C-alpha positions in Angstrom: -102.6 45.1 -42.6 -101.2 48.4 -41.2 -102.0 47.4 -37.7 -100.1 44.2 -38.0 -97.2 46.0 -39.7 -97.1 48.5 -36.8 -96.9 45.6 -34.3 -94.0 44.1 -36.3 -92.4 47.5 -36.4 -92.5 47.8 -32.6 -90.9 44.3 -32.3 -88.1 45.2 -34.7 -87.4 48.4 -32.7 -87.1 46.3 -29.5 -84.7 43.8 -31.1 -82.7 46.7 -32.6 -82.3 48.3 -29.2 -81.0 45.0 -27.8 -78.5 44.7 -30.6 -77.3 48.2 -29.9 -76.7 47.5 -26.2 -75.4 43.9 -26.1 -71.6 43.8 -26.5 -70.4 42.5 -29.8 -73.8 43.0 -31.6 -72.5 46.0 -33.5 -69.5 44.2 -34.9 -68.5 44.5 -38.5 -70.3 41.2 -39.3 -73.9 40.9 -40.4 -76.5 41.9 -37.9 -79.5 39.4 -38.3 -82.0 41.9 -37.0 -80.9 44.4 -39.6 -81.3 41.7 -42.3 -84.9 40.9 -41.2 -85.6 44.6 -41.0 -84.5 45.2 -44.6 -86.6 42.3 -45.9 -89.8 43.5 -44.1 -89.1 47.0 -45.3 -89.1 45.9 -48.9 -92.4 44.0 -48.4 -94.1 46.9 -46.7 -93.1 49.4 -49.4 -95.8 47.8 -51.5 -98.4 48.5 -48.8 -97.3 51.9 -47.5 -94.2 53.8 -48.4 -94.2 55.5 -45.0 -94.1 52.2 -43.1 -91.3 50.8 -45.2 -89.1 53.9 -44.7 -89.9 53.8 -41.0 -88.1 50.5 -40.7 -85.1 52.0 -42.4 -85.0 54.6 -39.7 -85.4 52.4 -36.7 -81.7 52.3 -35.6 -80.8 55.9 -36.7 -80.6 57.4 -33.3 -80.0 54.4 -31.0 -77.0 54.5 -28.7 -74.1 52.3 -29.9 -71.5 50.6 -27.7 -68.1 52.2 -27.6 -64.7 50.7 -27.4 -63.5 48.4 -24.7 -61.3 49.8 -21.9 -58.2 48.2 -20.4 -60.4 45.9 -18.2 -62.3 44.7 -21.3 -65.5 46.5 -20.3 -67.7 47.9 -23.1 -68.5 51.5 -22.6 -71.3 53.5 -24.2 -70.4 56.1 -26.8 -69.1 59.3 -25.1 -67.5 57.2 -22.3 -63.9 56.4 -23.2 -62.7 55.7 -19.7 -59.4 53.9 -19.8 -59.5 53.3 -23.5 -56.1 52.9 -25.3 -55.7 55.5 -28.2 -51.9 55.3 -28.1 -50.2 56.1 -31.4 -53.5 56.6 -33.3 -54.1 59.3 -35.9 -57.1 61.3 -34.6 -56.9 64.8 -36.1 -60.0 66.8 -35.8 -61.7 64.1 -33.8 -64.7 65.1 -31.7 -64.5 64.2 -28.0 -66.6 67.1 -26.9 -68.3 66.4 -23.5 -66.9 62.9 -23.5 -65.5 61.1 -20.5 -61.9 60.2 -21.2 -60.5 59.8 -17.7 -57.4 57.5 -17.5 -57.5 57.1 -21.3 -54.2 56.6 -23.1 -53.4 59.1 -25.9 -49.6 58.8 -25.8 -48.0 59.9 -29.1 -51.5 60.2 -30.6 -52.1 62.8 -33.4 -54.9 65.1 -32.1 -54.3 68.3 -34.1 -57.4 70.4 -34.0 -59.3 67.8 -32.0 -62.4 68.9 -30.1 -62.2 68.1 -26.4 -64.5 71.0 -25.3 -66.2 70.1 -22.0 -64.5 66.7 -21.8 -63.7 65.1 -18.5 -60.2 63.7 -18.6 -58.8 63.3 -15.1 -55.5 61.5 -15.0 -55.5 61.1 -18.8 -52.3 60.3 -20.5 -51.3 62.7 -23.4 -47.5 62.1 -23.2 -45.9 63.3 -26.4 -49.3 63.7 -28.1 -49.6 66.2 -30.9 -52.5 68.5 -30.1 -51.8 71.7 -32.1 -54.9 73.9 -32.3 -56.9 71.5 -30.2 -59.9 72.9 -28.3 -60.0 71.9 -24.6 -62.2 74.8 -23.4 -64.2 74.2 -20.2 -62.7 70.7 -19.8 -61.5 68.9 -16.7 -58.0 67.5 -17.0 -56.8 67.5 -13.4 -53.7 65.4 -12.8 -53.4 64.6 -16.6 -50.0 64.1 -18.1 -49.0 66.3 -21.1 -45.3 65.7 -20.7 -43.6 66.5 -24.1 -47.0 67.1 -25.7 -47.4 69.8 -28.4 -50.3 72.1 -27.7 -49.2 75.0 -29.9 -52.1 77.4 -30.5 -54.4 75.2 -28.5 -57.5 76.8 -26.9 -58.3 75.9 -23.3 -60.2 78.7 -21.7 -61.8 78.1 -18.2 -60.3 74.6 -18.1 -59.2 72.7 -15.0 -55.6 71.6 -15.2 -55.0 71.3 -11.5 -51.8 69.4 -10.8 -51.4 68.5 -14.5 -48.0 68.0 -16.0 -46.7 69.9 -19.0 -43.0 69.2 -18.5 -41.0 69.8 -21.7 -44.3 70.4 -23.5 -45.1 73.0 -26.2 -47.8 75.4 -25.2 -46.6 78.3 -27.3 -49.3 80.8 -28.3 -52.0 78.7 -26.5 -55.1 80.6 -25.3 -55.3 79.5 -21.6 -57.2 82.5 -20.1 -59.2 81.8 -16.9 -58.0 78.3 -16.5 -56.9 76.6 -13.3 -53.3 75.3 -13.2 -52.9 75.1 -9.4 -50.0 72.9 -8.6 -49.2 72.2 -12.2 -45.7 71.5 -13.6 -44.5 73.5 -16.6 -40.8 73.1 -16.0 -38.9 73.1 -19.3 -42.1 74.0 -21.2 -41.9 76.1 -24.4 -44.6 78.7 -23.7 -43.7 81.7 -25.8 -46.7 83.9 -26.5 -48.9 81.8 -24.2 -51.9 83.6 -22.8 -52.6 83.1 -19.1 -54.8 86.1 -18.6 -56.8 85.8 -15.3 -55.6 82.2 -14.9 -54.9 80.6 -11.5 -51.2 79.6 -11.5 -50.7 79.2 -7.8 -47.8 76.9 -6.9 -46.9 76.2 -10.6 -43.4 75.1 -11.4 -42.2 77.2 -14.4 -38.5 76.5 -13.8 -36.3 76.4 -16.9 -39.2 77.1 -19.3 -39.3 79.7 -22.1 -42.2 82.2 -21.6 -40.9 84.9 -23.8 -43.8 87.3 -24.5 -46.3 85.3 -22.4 -49.2 87.2 -21.0 -49.9 86.9 -17.2 -52.2 89.8 -16.8 -54.5 89.5 -13.7 -53.1 86.0 -13.1 -52.8 84.5 -9.6 -49.2 83.5 -9.2 -48.9 83.0 -5.5 -46.2 80.4 -4.7 -45.2 80.0 -8.4 -41.5 79.4 -9.1 -39.7 80.9 -12.2 -36.1 79.9 -11.5 -34.2 79.7 -14.8 -37.3 80.6 -16.8 -36.9 83.1 -19.7 -39.4 86.0 -19.1 -38.3 88.3 -21.9 -41.1 90.8 -22.5 -43.6 88.7 -20.5 -46.5 90.8 -19.2 -47.6 90.8 -15.6 -50.0 93.8 -15.5 -52.3 93.4 -12.5 -51.0 90.0 -11.6 -51.0 88.8 -8.0 -47.4 87.8 -7.3 -47.7 87.3 -3.5 -45.0 84.8 -2.6 -43.9 84.3 -6.2 -40.3 83.2 -6.5 -38.6 85.0 -9.4 -35.1 84.3 -8.2 -32.9 83.2 -11.1 -35.5 84.2 -13.7 -34.0 85.4 -16.9 -34.5 88.8 -18.5 -37.1 90.0 -16.0 -37.2 93.8 -15.4 -38.8 96.1 -12.8 -40.9 97.6 -15.6 -42.6 94.3 -16.3 -43.8 94.2 -12.7 -44.7 97.9 -12.4 -48.5 97.2 -12.0 -48.2 93.7 -10.5 -49.1 93.2 -6.8 -46.3 91.9 -4.6 -45.9 91.4 -0.9 -43.1 90.7 1.6 -42.9 87.1 0.5 -42.3 87.9 -3.1 -38.7 86.9 -4.1 -37.1 88.9 -6.9 -33.8 88.7 -8.8 -31.1 91.2 -7.7 -31.8 94.7 -9.1 -35.5 94.0 -9.8 -38.2 95.7 -7.8 -42.0 95.3 -7.5 -44.7 97.3 -5.8 -46.2 95.9 -2.6 -49.9 96.2 -2.2 
């Protein structure tokens, strides 16, 4: 009897795997295989409790299909390429190590969401709320965070190359060691933001508020700060080769005392920096 039961168990596992992979088989309606599984499980409990419970565990760890993307293609879980999450409430959601490239999160609520290690190139976060979210070690090149709120977000060693943060809120965000090459932060609210050892080459900071922001050891070659408020911003050890500070507000020579400038560094009138 046990041998026959084991054969049936194997068949049920195979059918369960098919239902997990075939699009639409995991819908909210009844799954016929699950129904058969439950009936056989009840019968086998009278023969061997272990066999009966084994049926109940068949689908526990099988991969389930994810949502459909814009093209109507079903993706496996962890792959949310092109999926529309616009206007959804997703606080504390876990997208760690997921693929979310070209996904739509416009106006979505993502406070304290986990996107650690996620791959999200050209992902749309326009006006999303992401306060306290974790984007550490993620890849968000060319993603759009226009008007997004990332207050106190954590994004260490994250790739934001050519990402857009125009008019966004990155205040008190921990962004150390991240790559922002060619990013746009014009009009951004970045008071207290931490850019320690970050790559900020060719970044557009124009018109932003970076009061008290920390740029220690940051690479700022080619960055532009015209109209940006730099009150009490810290530039200790920063590389400011070719950085354009002309028109920056509230910048003093003392703030640049240990920064490293060159002949291409452009400073406001009356402000000096050491060439090295």
